[in-house]
N, CA, C and O atoms as a printed pandas DataFrame, in Angstrom:
     atom_number atom_name residue_name chain_id  residue_number  x_coord  y_coord  z_coord
0              1         N          MET        A               1   57.805  118.067  -74.087
1              2        CA          MET        A               1   58.104  119.822  -74.351
2              3         C          MET        A               1   56.315  120.414  -74.580
3              4         O          MET        A               1   55.926  121.578  -74.487
4              5         N          LYS        A               2   55.467  119.155  -74.902
5              6        CA          LYS        A               2   54.440  119.943  -75.670
6              7         C          LYS        A               2   53.155  119.890  -74.275
7              8         O          LYS        A               2   52.503  120.851  -73.866
8              9         N          GLY        A               3   53.108  118.754  -73.882
9             10        CA          GLY        A               3   52.607  118.597  -72.245
10            11         C          GLY        A               3   52.977  119.749  -71.283
11            12         O          GLY        A               3   52.035  120.128  -70.586
12            13         N          LYS        A               4   54.346  120.484  -71.074
13            14        CA          LYS        A               4   54.617  121.268  -70.530
14            15         C          LYS        A               4   54.640  122.481  -70.849
15            16         O          LYS        A               4   54.986  123.219  -69.926
16            17         N          SER        A               5   54.294  123.202  -72.252
17            18        CA          SER        A               5   53.975  124.260  -72.343
18            19         C          SER        A               5   52.412  124.606  -72.231
19            20         O          SER        A               5   52.080  125.789  -72.305
20            21         N          CYS        A               6   51.168  123.326  -72.002
21            22        CA          CYS        A               6   49.809  123.322  -72.121
22            23         C          CYS        A               6   49.478  123.620  -70.852
23            24         O          CYS        A               6   48.612  124.465  -70.627
24            25         N          LYS        A               7   50.403  122.682  -69.429
25            26        CA          LYS        A               7   50.125  123.172  -68.162
26            27         C          LYS        A               7   50.142  124.399  -68.024
27            28         O          LYS        A               7   49.127  125.063  -67.817
28            29         N          GLY        A               8   51.758  125.050  -68.158
29            30        CA          GLY        A               8   52.077  126.031  -68.240
30            31         C          GLY        A               8   50.836  127.125  -68.363
31            32         O          GLY        A               8   50.393  127.731  -67.387
32            33         N          ALA        A               9   50.377  127.271  -69.630
33            34        CA          ALA        A               9   49.519  128.152  -70.669
34            35         C          ALA        A               9   48.390  127.942  -69.507
35            36         O          ALA        A               9   47.625  128.888  -69.317
36            37         N          LEU        A              10   48.283  127.099  -68.945
37            38        CA          LEU        A              10   46.686  126.912  -68.163
38            39         C          LEU        A              10   46.651  127.465  -66.912
39            40         O          LEU        A              10   45.522  127.397  -66.428
40            41         N          GLU        A              11   47.879  128.252  -65.847
41            42        CA          GLU        A              11   48.373  128.063  -64.998
42            43         C          GLU        A              11   48.015  129.256  -65.160
43            44         O          GLU        A              11   47.127  129.746  -64.463
44            45         N          GLN        A              12   48.816  130.118  -66.370
45            46        CA          GLN        A              12   48.304  132.145  -65.990
46            47         C          GLN        A              12   47.466  132.062  -66.840
47            48         O          GLN        A              12   47.404  132.997  -67.639
48            49         N          LEU        A              13   46.644  131.073  -66.964
49            50        CA          LEU        A              13   44.890  132.310  -67.214
50            51         C          LEU        A              13   44.335  131.836  -66.124
51            52         O          LEU        A              13   44.019  130.711  -65.737
52            53         N          PRO        A              14   44.259  133.170  -65.592
53            54        CA          PRO        A              14   43.451  132.933  -64.101
54            55         C          PRO        A              14   42.251  133.483  -64.419
55            56         O          PRO        A              14   42.067  134.489  -65.104
56            57         N          HIS        A              15   40.695  132.151  -63.420
57            58        CA          HIS        A              15   39.494  132.417  -63.921
58            59         C          HIS        A              15   38.784  133.894  -63.556
59            60         O          HIS        A              15   38.792  134.519  -62.495
60            61         N          THR        A              16   38.271  134.152  -64.629
61            62        CA          THR        A              16   37.458  135.468  -63.997
62            63         C          THR        A              16   35.490  135.788  -64.001
63            64         O          THR        A              16   34.600  135.167  -64.583
64            65         N          LEU        A              17   35.451  136.546  -63.432
65            66        CA          LEU        A              17   33.583  136.425  -62.809
66            67         C          LEU        A              17   33.517  135.718  -64.095
67            68         O          LEU        A              17   33.169  134.544  -63.969
68            69         N          ASP        A              18   33.771  136.130  -65.383
69            70        CA          ASP        A              18   32.783  136.062  -67.155
70            71         C          ASP        A              18   33.509  134.400  -67.481
71            72         O          ASP        A              18   33.140  133.711  -68.432
72            73         N          SER        A              19   34.401  134.043  -66.655
73            74        CA          SER        A              19   34.843  133.206  -67.587
74            75         C          SER        A              19   33.752  131.690  -66.060
75            76         O          SER        A              19   33.450  130.498  -66.096
76            77         N          ASP        A              20   33.634  132.611  -65.249
77            78        CA          ASP        A              20   33.233  131.619  -63.951
78            79         C          ASP        A              20   31.478  131.529  -64.533
79            80         O          ASP        A              20   30.753  130.630  -64.107
80            81         N          GLU        A              21   30.807  132.876  -65.822
81            82        CA          GLU        A              21   29.408  132.854  -65.509
82            83         C          GLU        A              21   29.563  131.824  -67.258
83            84         O          GLU        A              21   28.860  130.867  -67.580
84            85         N          ARG        A              22   30.255  132.210  -67.757
85            86        CA          ARG        A              22   30.631  131.436  -68.786
86            87         C          ARG        A              22   30.322  129.188  -68.871
87            88         O          ARG        A              22   29.619  128.322  -69.391
88            89         N          TYR        A              23   31.360  129.377  -68.019
89            90        CA          TYR        A              23   31.697  127.757  -67.241
90            91         C          TYR        A              23   29.741  127.421  -66.894
91            92         O          TYR        A              23   28.979  126.615  -67.429
92            93         N          ILE        A              24   29.463  128.615  -65.610
93            94        CA          ILE        A              24   28.100  127.990  -65.107
94            95         C          ILE        A              24   27.198  127.596  -66.378
95            96         O          ILE        A              24   26.773  126.501  -66.748
96            97         N          ASN        A              25   27.053  128.979  -66.948
97            98        CA          ASN        A              25   26.112  128.253  -68.202
98            99         C          ASN        A              25   25.925  127.369  -69.221
99           100         O          ASN        A              25   24.979  127.000  -69.916
100          101         N          HIS        A              26   27.207  127.105  -69.108
101          102        CA          HIS        A              26   27.680  125.010  -70.274
102          103         C          HIS        A              26   26.902  124.575  -69.081
103          104         O          HIS        A              26   25.728  124.291  -69.315
104          105         N          ILE        A              27   27.272  124.473  -67.971
105          106        CA          ILE        A              27   26.565  123.680  -66.971
106          107         C          ILE        A              27   25.429  123.253  -67.128
107          108         O          ILE        A              27   25.069  122.081  -67.228
108          109         N          ILE        A              28   24.471  124.732  -67.170
109          110        CA          ILE        A              28   22.841  124.269  -66.756
110          111         C          ILE        A              28   22.108  124.123  -68.187
111          112         O          ILE        A              28   20.899  123.939  -68.332
112          113         N          ASN        A              29   23.371  124.277  -69.545
113          114        CA          ASN        A              29   22.842  124.021  -70.714
114          115         C          ASN        A              29   23.020  122.430  -70.851
115          116         O          ASN        A              29   22.029  121.979  -71.426
116          117         N          GLU        A              30   24.138  121.214  -70.451
117          118        CA          GLU        A              30   24.333  120.931  -70.786
118          119         C          GLU        A              30   23.077  119.819  -70.063
119          120         O          GLU        A              30   22.542  118.765  -70.408
120          121         N          LEU        A              31   23.006  120.622  -69.046
121          122        CA          LEU        A              31   22.065  119.142  -67.447
122          123         C          LEU        A              31   20.830  119.840  -68.534
123          124         O          LEU        A              31   20.366  118.782  -68.959
124          125         N          LYS        A              32   20.165  120.744  -69.114
125          126        CA          LYS        A              32   18.706  120.660  -69.512
126          127         C          LYS        A              32   19.025  120.001  -70.612
127          128         O          LYS        A              32   18.080  119.215  -70.669
128          129         N          LYS        A              33   19.484  119.840  -71.240
129          130        CA          LYS        A              33   20.012  118.681  -72.842
130          131         C          LYS        A              33   19.021  117.675  -72.090
131          132         O          LYS        A              33   17.823  117.425  -72.227
132          133         N          VAL        A              34   20.579  116.944  -70.770
133          134        CA          VAL        A              34   20.011  115.509  -70.494
134          135         C          VAL        A              34   19.041  115.693  -70.067
135          136         O          VAL        A              34   18.209  114.916  -70.536
136          137         N          SER        A              35   18.425  116.752  -68.953
137          138        CA          SER        A              35   17.444  116.235  -68.313
138          139         C          SER        A              35   15.685  115.656  -69.344
139          140         O          SER        A              35   14.949  114.670  -69.301
140          141         N          GLN        A              36   15.726  117.103  -70.233
141          142        CA          GLN        A              36   14.968  116.602  -71.271
142          143         C          GLN        A              36   14.878  115.297  -71.855
143          144         O          GLN        A              36   13.795  114.713  -71.859
144          145         N          ILE        A              37   15.935  114.766  -72.362
145          146        CA          ILE        A              37   16.330  112.948  -72.457
146          147         C          ILE        A              37   15.230  112.772  -71.659
147          148         O          ILE        A              37   14.059  112.644  -72.015
148          149         N          VAL        A              38   15.723  112.776  -70.478
149          150        CA          VAL        A              38   15.270  111.960  -69.052
150          151         C          VAL        A              38   13.722  112.017  -69.102
151          152         O          VAL        A              38   12.941  111.076  -68.960
152          153         N          ARG        A              39   13.395  113.567  -69.379
153          154        CA          ARG        A              39   11.779  113.294  -69.609
154          155         C          ARG        A              39   11.080  112.625  -70.585
155          156         O          ARG        A              39    9.901  112.299  -70.442
156          157         N          THR        A              40   11.871  112.351  -71.777
157          158        CA          THR        A              40   11.087  111.393  -72.717
158          159         C          THR        A              40   10.771  110.588  -72.562
159          160         O          THR        A              40    9.669  110.139  -72.879
160          161         N          MET        A              41   11.934  109.898  -71.802
161          162        CA          MET        A              41   12.014  108.668  -71.517
162          163         C          MET        A              41   11.177  107.922  -69.993
163          164         O          MET        A              41   11.038  106.747  -69.654
164          165         N          ASN        A              42   10.747  109.223  -69.346
165          166        CA          ASN        A              42    9.632  108.903  -68.483
166          167         C          ASN        A              42   10.805  108.225  -67.312
167          168         O          ASN        A              42   10.555  107.109  -66.858
168          169         N          ALA        A              43   11.926  108.872  -66.916
169          170        CA          ALA        A              43   12.730  108.536  -65.768
170          171         C          ALA        A              43   13.444  109.712  -65.226
171          172         O          ALA        A              43   13.651  110.868  -65.593
172          173         N          THR        A              44   13.835  108.736  -63.889
173          174        CA          THR        A              44   14.219  109.976  -62.731
174          175         C          THR        A              44   15.845  110.388  -63.134
175          176         O          THR        A              44   16.490  109.340  -63.130
176          177         N          LEU        A              45   16.568  111.358  -63.419
177          178        CA          LEU        A              45   17.733  110.932  -63.266
178          179         C          LEU        A              45   18.296  111.868  -61.566
179          180         O          LEU        A              45   17.904  112.877  -60.980
180          181         N          TYR        A              46   19.352  110.857  -61.323
181          182        CA          TYR        A              46   20.312  111.711  -60.467
182          183         C          TYR        A              46   21.888  112.419  -60.915
183          184         O          TYR        A              46   22.458  112.043  -61.940
184          185         N          VAL        A              47   22.327  113.201  -60.242
185          186        CA          VAL        A              47   23.487  113.598  -60.317
186          187         C          VAL        A              47   23.869  114.084  -58.698
187          188         O          VAL        A              47   23.491  114.832  -57.796
188          189         N          ALA        A              48   24.914  113.066  -59.055
189          190        CA          ALA        A              48   25.986  113.238  -57.805
190          191         C          ALA        A              48   27.171  114.499  -58.652
191          192         O          ALA        A              48   27.486  114.793  -59.805
192          193         N          PRO        A              49   27.596  115.042  -56.921
193          194        CA          PRO        A              49   28.821  115.986  -57.369
194          195         C          PRO        A              49   30.002  115.283  -57.715
195          196         O          PRO        A              49   30.060  114.094  -58.030
196          197         N          ILE        A              50   31.099  116.227  -57.625
197          198        CA          ILE        A              50   32.567  115.662  -57.867
198          199         C          ILE        A              50   33.251  115.195  -56.739
199          200         O          ILE        A              50   33.525  116.188  -56.064
200          201         N          VAL        A              51   33.525  114.520  -56.381
201          202        CA          VAL        A              51   34.225  114.077  -54.844
202          203         C          VAL        A              51   35.558  113.906  -55.098
203          204         O          VAL        A              51   35.983  113.218  -56.026
204          205         N          THR        A              52   36.205  114.477  -54.348
205          206        CA          THR        A              52   37.248  113.981  -54.361
206          207         C          THR        A              52   38.380  114.061  -52.780
207          208         O          THR        A              52   38.280  114.737  -51.756
208          209         N          PRO        A              53   39.210  113.226  -53.143
209          210        CA          PRO        A              53   39.831  113.295  -51.233
210          211         C          PRO        A              53   40.972  114.568  -51.486
211          212         O          PRO        A              53   41.515  114.835  -52.558
212          213         N          PRO        A              54   41.132  115.152  -50.382
213          214        CA          PRO        A              54   42.117  116.525  -49.800
214          215         C          PRO        A              54   43.292  116.084  -51.115
215          216         O          PRO        A              54   43.803  115.006  -51.419
216          217         N          ILE        A              55   43.353  116.772  -51.398
217          218        CA          ILE        A              55   44.853  117.455  -52.099
218          219         C          ILE        A              55   45.872  117.888  -51.932
219          220         O          ILE        A              55   46.092  118.996  -52.421
220          221         N          ILE        A              56   46.920  117.214  -51.181
221          222        CA          ILE        A              56   48.030  117.441  -50.305
222          223         C          ILE        A              56   48.502  118.414  -50.679
223          224         O          ILE        A              56   48.464  119.443  -50.004
224          225         N          LYS        A              57   49.279  118.313  -52.284
225          226        CA          LYS        A              57   49.961  119.517  -52.615
226          227         C          LYS        A              57   49.034  120.748  -53.133
227          228         O          LYS        A              57   48.072  120.191  -53.662
228          229         N          ARG        A              58   48.932  121.587  -53.193
229          230        CA          ARG        A              58   48.312  122.544  -53.571
230          231         C          ARG        A              58   49.604  123.080  -54.473
231          232         O          ARG        A              58   50.801  123.214  -54.215
232          233         N          THR        A              59   48.772  123.326  -55.683
233          234        CA          THR        A              59   49.960  124.490  -56.577
234          235         C          THR        A              59   48.626  125.176  -57.930
235          236         O          THR        A              59   47.488  124.760  -58.149
236          237         N          ALA        A              60   49.138  125.942  -58.371
237          238        CA          ALA        A              60   48.352  127.135  -59.422
238          239         C          ALA        A              60   46.834  125.786  -59.860
239          240         O          ALA        A              60   45.651  125.986  -59.588
240          241         N          ILE        A              61   47.266  124.815  -60.400
241          242        CA          ILE        A              61   47.162  123.969  -61.774
242          243         C          ILE        A              61   45.944  122.996  -60.467
243          244         O          ILE        A              61   44.743  123.158  -60.679
244          245         N          THR        A              62   46.217  122.377  -59.640
245          246        CA          THR        A              62   44.846  122.338  -58.839
246          247         C          THR        A              62   43.607  123.123  -58.134
247          248         O          THR        A              62   42.429  122.863  -57.888
248          249         N          ASN        A              63   44.553  124.299  -57.924
249          250        CA          ASN        A              63   43.663  125.436  -57.376
250          251         C          ASN        A              63   42.101  125.793  -58.338
251          252         O          ASN        A              63   40.904  125.957  -58.101
252          253         N          ARG        A              64   43.237  125.775  -59.782
253          254        CA          ARG        A              64   41.890  125.866  -60.804
254          255         C          ARG        A              64   40.929  124.311  -60.851
255          256         O          ARG        A              64   39.700  124.266  -60.910
256          257         N          TYR        A              65   41.617  123.432  -60.820
257          258        CA          TYR        A              65   40.388  122.709  -61.372
258          259         C          TYR        A              65   39.548  122.482  -59.359
259          260         O          TYR        A              65   38.501  121.843  -59.253
260          261         N          LYS        A              66   40.059  122.946  -58.393
261          262        CA          LYS        A              66   39.182  123.103  -57.457
262          263         C          LYS        A              66   38.184  124.208  -57.144
263          264         O          LYS        A              66   37.228  124.236  -56.368
264          265         N          HIS        A              67   38.686  125.100  -57.970
265          266        CA          HIS        A              67   38.114  126.374  -58.181
266          267         C          HIS        A              67   36.517  125.175  -59.033
267          268         O          HIS        A              67   35.675  124.608  -58.336
268          269         N          ALA        A              68   36.557  125.121  -60.507
269          270        CA          ALA        A              68   35.743  124.226  -61.115
270          271         C          ALA        A              68   35.007  123.211  -60.628
271          272         O          ALA        A              68   33.786  123.085  -60.715
272          273         N          ILE        A              69   35.720  122.549  -60.155
273          274        CA          ILE        A              69   34.582  121.523  -59.504
274          275         C          ILE        A              69   34.138  122.363  -58.562
275          276         O          ILE        A              69   33.064  122.643  -59.096
276          277         N          GLU        A              70   34.143  122.947  -57.619
277          278        CA          GLU        A              70   33.685  124.332  -56.858
278          279         C          GLU        A              70   32.108  124.126  -57.527
279          280         O          GLU        A              70   31.221  123.297  -57.321
280          281         N          LEU        A              71   32.181  124.838  -58.068
281          282        CA          LEU        A              71   31.486  125.966  -59.876
282          283         C          LEU        A              71   30.585  124.658  -60.050
283          284         O          LEU        A              71   29.392  124.958  -60.009
284          285         N          MET        A              72   30.782  123.492  -60.206
285          286        CA          MET        A              72   29.982  122.229  -61.224
286          287         C          MET        A              72   29.510  122.005  -60.090
287          288         O          MET        A              72   28.285  121.991  -60.212
288          289         N          ASN        A              73   29.937  121.738  -58.584
289          290        CA          ASN        A              73   29.206  120.950  -58.003
290          291         C          ASN        A              73   27.689  121.835  -57.039
291          292         O          ASN        A              73   26.654  121.226  -56.771
292          293         N          ARG        A              74   27.909  123.161  -56.711
293          294        CA          ARG        A              74   27.633  124.398  -56.750
294          295         C          ARG        A              74   25.860  124.377  -57.457
295          296         O          ARG        A              74   24.690  124.255  -57.094
296          297         N          THR        A              75   26.832  124.626  -58.875
297          298        CA          THR        A              75   25.198  124.613  -59.619
298          299         C          THR        A              75   24.461  123.504  -60.096
299          300         O          THR        A              75   23.267  123.628  -60.370
300          301         N          ILE        A              76   25.196  122.190  -60.249
301          302        CA          ILE        A              76   23.947  120.982  -60.031
302          303         C          ILE        A              76   23.383  121.227  -58.885
303          304         O          ILE        A              76   22.156  121.143  -58.842
304          305         N          GLU        A              77   23.825  121.445  -58.159
305          306        CA          GLU        A              77   22.760  121.354  -56.676
306          307         C          GLU        A              77   21.798  122.468  -56.718
307          308         O          GLU        A              77   20.574  122.333  -56.704
308          309         N          ASP        A              78   22.580  123.810  -56.783
309          310        CA          ASP        A              78   21.253  124.860  -57.427
310          311         C          ASP        A              78   20.954  124.201  -58.262
311          312         O          ASP        A              78   20.767  123.208  -57.559
312          313         N          GLN        A              79   20.634  123.727  -59.645
313          314        CA          GLN        A              79   19.387  123.712  -60.567
314          315         C          GLN        A              79   18.713  121.931  -60.221
315          316         O          GLN        A              79   18.245  121.570  -61.301
316          317         N          ALA        A              80   18.606  121.298  -59.642
317          318        CA          ALA        A              80   18.295  120.304  -59.245
318          319         C          ALA        A              80   16.596  120.689  -59.268
319          320         O          ALA        A              80   15.712  120.003  -59.781
320          321         N          ASP        A              81   16.481  121.660  -58.736
321          322        CA          ASP        A              81   14.781  121.384  -59.127
322          323         C          ASP        A              81   14.293  122.193  -59.531
323          324         O          ASP        A              81   13.110  122.251  -59.195
324          325         N          ASN        A              82   14.938  123.672  -60.758
325          326        CA          ASN        A              82   14.516  124.115  -62.011
326          327         C          ASN        A              82   14.227  122.938  -62.772
327          328         O          ASN        A              82   13.165  122.695  -63.347
328          329         N          LEU        A              83   15.458  122.085  -62.723
329          330        CA          LEU        A              83   15.846  120.655  -64.273
330          331         C          LEU        A              83   15.365  119.873  -63.611
331          332         O          LEU        A              83   16.034  118.888  -63.924
332          333         N          ASP        A              84   14.317  119.370  -62.520
333          334        CA          ASP        A              84   13.786  118.147  -62.152
334          335         C          ASP        A              84   14.570  116.863  -62.206
335          336         O          ASP        A              84   14.338  115.732  -62.632
336          337         N          TYR        A              85   15.671  117.508  -61.566
337          338        CA          TYR        A              85   16.970  115.468  -61.088
338          339         C          TYR        A              85   16.675  115.973  -59.752
339          340         O          TYR        A              85   16.217  117.027  -59.311
340          341         N          VAL        A              86   17.278  114.368  -59.022
341          342        CA          VAL        A              86   17.770  114.205  -57.912
342          343         C          VAL        A              86   19.545  114.776  -57.835
343          344         O          VAL        A              86   20.571  114.482  -58.448
344          345         N          PHE        A              87   19.218  115.642  -56.826
345          346        CA          PHE        A              87   20.780  116.047  -56.146
346          347         C          PHE        A              87   21.179  115.137  -55.312
347          348         O          PHE        A              87   20.681  115.053  -54.190
348          349         N          VAL        A              88   22.699  113.847  -55.996
349          350        CA          VAL        A              88   23.067  113.045  -53.984
350          351         C          VAL        A              88   23.857  113.597  -53.531
351          352         O          VAL        A              88   25.067  113.570  -53.753
352          353         N          PRO        A              89   23.226  114.216  -52.779
353          354        CA          PRO        A              89   24.547  114.744  -51.843
354          355         C          PRO        A              89   25.544  113.914  -51.325
355          356         O          PRO        A              89   25.114  113.287  -50.357
356          357         N          LEU        A              90   26.949  113.617  -51.651
357          358        CA          LEU        A              90   27.744  112.722  -51.250
358          359         C          LEU        A              90   28.752  113.636  -50.732
359          360         O          LEU        A              90   29.599  112.742  -50.745
360          361         N          GLU        A              91   29.548  114.860  -50.188
361          362        CA          GLU        A              91   30.637  115.451  -50.069
362          363         C          GLU        A              91   30.269  114.834  -48.167
363          364         O          GLU        A              91   31.229  114.194  -47.740
364          365         N          GLU        A              92   29.480  114.924  -47.473
365          366        CA          GLU        A              92   29.295  114.324  -46.091
366          367         C          GLU        A              92   29.731  112.767  -45.911
367          368         O          GLU        A              92   29.989  112.239  -44.829
368          369         N          THR        A              93   29.762  112.120  -47.219
369          370        CA          THR        A              93   29.019  110.752  -46.879
370          371         C          THR        A              93   30.610  110.384  -47.354
371          372         O          THR        A              93   31.074  109.585  -46.541
372          373         N          LEU        A              94   31.163  110.575  -47.958
373          374        CA          LEU        A              94   32.511  109.910  -48.480
374          375         C          LEU        A              94   33.822  110.321  -47.629
375          376         O          LEU        A              94   34.086  111.504  -47.413
376          377         N          SER        A              95   34.585  109.307  -47.186
377          378        CA          SER        A              95   36.144  110.246  -46.136
378          379         C          SER        A              95   37.229  109.698  -46.985
379          380         O          SER        A              95   36.961  108.960  -47.933
380          381         N          HIS        A              96   38.379  110.014  -46.696
381          382        CA          HIS        A              96   39.798  110.365  -47.372
382          383         C          HIS        A              96   39.815  108.520  -47.529
383          384         O          HIS        A              96   39.986  108.087  -48.668
384          385         N          ASP        A              97   39.724  107.997  -46.936
385          386        CA          ASP        A              97   39.768  105.906  -46.886
386          387         C          ASP        A              97   38.826  105.589  -48.099
387          388         O          ASP        A              97   39.122  104.639  -48.823
388          389         N          ASP        A              98   37.688  106.347  -48.362
389          390        CA          ASP        A              98   36.898  105.525  -49.494
390          391         C          ASP        A              98   37.993  106.095  -50.711
391          392         O          ASP        A              98   38.300  104.942  -51.011
392          393         N          PHE        A              99   38.551  106.647  -51.340
393          394        CA          PHE        A              99   39.217  106.625  -51.885
394          395         C          PHE        A              99   40.593  105.771  -52.476
395          396         O          PHE        A              99   41.646  105.846  -51.844
396          397         N          ILE        A             100   40.504  104.985  -53.694
397          398        CA          ILE        A             100   42.510  104.312  -54.373
398          399         C          ILE        A             100   42.901  104.929  -54.444
399          400         O          ILE        A             100   44.045  104.614  -54.113
400          401         N          ASP        A             101   42.876  106.218  -54.779
401          402        CA          ASP        A             101   44.181  107.140  -55.276
402          403         C          ASP        A             101   43.519  108.739  -54.868
403          404         O          ASP        A             101   42.415  108.955  -54.367
404          405         N          SER        A             102   44.466  109.646  -55.217
405          406        CA          SER        A             102   44.411  110.781  -55.239
406          407         C          SER        A             102   43.109  112.099  -56.167
407          408         O          SER        A             102   42.682  113.235  -55.960
408          409         N          CYS        A             103   42.934  110.932  -57.266
409          410        CA          CYS        A             103   42.119  111.396  -58.239
410          411         C          CYS        A             103   40.768  111.974  -58.016
411          412         O          CYS        A             103   40.318  113.113  -58.142
412          413         N          CYS        A             104   40.062  110.392  -57.500
413          414        CA          CYS        A             104   38.796  110.351  -57.066
414          415         C          CYS        A             104   37.792  108.949  -58.012
415          416         O          CYS        A             104   36.693  108.635  -58.468
416          417         N          HIS        A             105   39.140  108.549  -57.825
417          418        CA          HIS        A             105   38.424  106.683  -57.771
418          419         C          HIS        A             105   37.887  106.053  -56.119
419          420         O          HIS        A             105   38.289  106.014  -54.956
420          421         N          LEU        A             106   36.840  105.668  -56.872
421          422        CA          LEU        A             106   36.317  104.867  -55.247
422          423         C          LEU        A             106   37.052  103.697  -55.024
423          424         O          LEU        A             106   37.701  103.156  -55.919
424          425         N          SER        A             107   36.974  103.220  -53.712
425          426        CA          SER        A             107   37.265  102.010  -53.454
426          427         C          SER        A             107   36.069  100.857  -53.117
427          428         O          SER        A             107   35.221  101.313  -53.884
428          429         N          LYS        A             108   35.776  100.333  -52.844
429          430        CA          LYS        A             108   35.045   98.974  -52.817
430          431         C          LYS        A             108   33.722   99.746  -51.847
431          432         O          LYS        A             108   32.621  100.231  -52.108
432          433         N          ASP        A             109   34.616   99.515  -50.522
433          434        CA          ASP        A             109   33.856  100.727  -49.773
434          435         C          ASP        A             109   33.500  102.015  -49.688
435          436         O          ASP        A             109   32.819  102.492  -48.781
436          437         N          GLY        A             110   33.999  102.667  -50.725
437          438        CA          GLY        A             110   33.530  104.164  -51.237
438          439         C          GLY        A             110   32.502  103.940  -52.084
439          440         O          GLY        A             110   32.043  105.076  -52.206
440          441         N          ALA        A             111   31.972  103.371  -52.615
441          442        CA          ALA        A             111   31.276  102.606  -53.973
442          443         C          ALA        A             111   30.094  102.510  -53.427
443          444         O          ALA        A             111   29.151  103.237  -53.741
444          445         N          THR        A             112   30.031  101.290  -52.265
445          446        CA          THR        A             112   29.594  100.745  -51.631
446          447         C          THR        A             112   28.418  102.152  -51.048
447          448         O          THR        A             112   27.305  102.230  -51.569
448          449         N          LYS        A             113   28.847  103.147  -49.971
449          450        CA          LYS        A             113   28.422  104.120  -49.499
450          451         C          LYS        A             113   27.717  104.990  -50.474
451          452         O          LYS        A             113   26.686  105.634  -50.281
452          453         N          VAL        A             114   28.596  104.888  -51.796
453          454        CA          VAL        A             114   27.571  105.592  -53.105
454          455         C          VAL        A             114   26.243  105.260  -53.189
455          456         O          VAL        A             114   25.214  105.929  -53.096
456          457         N          ALA        A             115   26.524  103.789  -53.436
457          458        CA          ALA        A             115   24.984  103.294  -53.924
458          459         C          ALA        A             115   24.208  103.168  -52.527
459          460         O          ALA        A             115   23.007  103.414  -52.643
460          461         N          ALA        A             116   24.603  102.861  -51.314
461          462        CA          ALA        A             116   23.374  103.429  -50.082
462          463         C          ALA        A             116   22.576  105.002  -50.544
463          464         O          ALA        A             116   21.389  105.307  -50.650
464          465         N          THR        A             117   23.565  105.601  -50.699
465          466        CA          THR        A             117   23.506  106.629  -50.197
466          467         C          THR        A             117   22.163  107.339  -51.772
467          468         O          THR        A             117   21.298  108.093  -51.327
468          469         N          ILE        A             118   22.110  107.153  -52.890
469          470        CA          ILE        A             118   21.522  106.960  -54.171
470          471         C          ILE        A             118   20.143  105.923  -53.724
471          472         O          ILE        A             118   18.967  106.281  -53.791
472          473         N          LEU        A             119   20.453  105.062  -53.430
473          474        CA          LEU        A             119   19.483  103.713  -52.686
474          475         C          LEU        A             119   18.332  104.647  -52.078
475          476         O          LEU        A             119   17.175  104.601  -52.494
476          477         N          SER        A             120   18.754  105.486  -51.068
477          478        CA          SER        A             120   17.925  106.365  -49.673
478          479         C          SER        A             120   17.483  107.272  -50.698
479          480         O          SER        A             120   16.539  107.732  -50.056
480          481         N          LEU        A             121   17.434  107.881  -51.789
481          482        CA          LEU        A             121   17.184  108.662  -52.337
482          483         C          LEU        A             121   15.924  108.278  -53.519
483          484         O          LEU        A             121   15.414  109.053  -54.329
484          485         N          GLY        A             122   15.559  106.458  -53.251
485          486        CA          GLY        A             122   14.375  106.116  -53.655
486          487         C          GLY        A             122   14.321  105.600  -55.220
487          488         O          GLY        A             122   13.547  105.248  -56.110
488          489         N          PHE        A             123   15.523  105.786  -54.945
489          490        CA          PHE        A             123   16.090  104.634  -56.676
490          491         C          PHE        A             123   15.770  103.211  -56.568
491          492         O          PHE        A             123   16.044  102.445  -57.492
């Protein structure tokens, strides 16, 4: 019962421009923290977007997650130069067959494609 009421509450909370801005600022602040740590280590940070297979069943909750993922991905791509990390573009690299489930877990072939993309960027 508790899980159902929580899910219902999430479906009733629409995202707004203000909530999007707070979320984006949170992402940027966390990226800044990680970037600072990596700089002190004299290392290179590679940041990849969240990539999921197409979701077949669309609901209010999956649309909210999709919106959050899109904001995250756009923010990490936009901030790469400002925060001195390498953005790893994966959207065009992976296909539906590269996932083993409807979440985000990669098959062996999918993982190999991600590794090859990171290596091609100079890792």
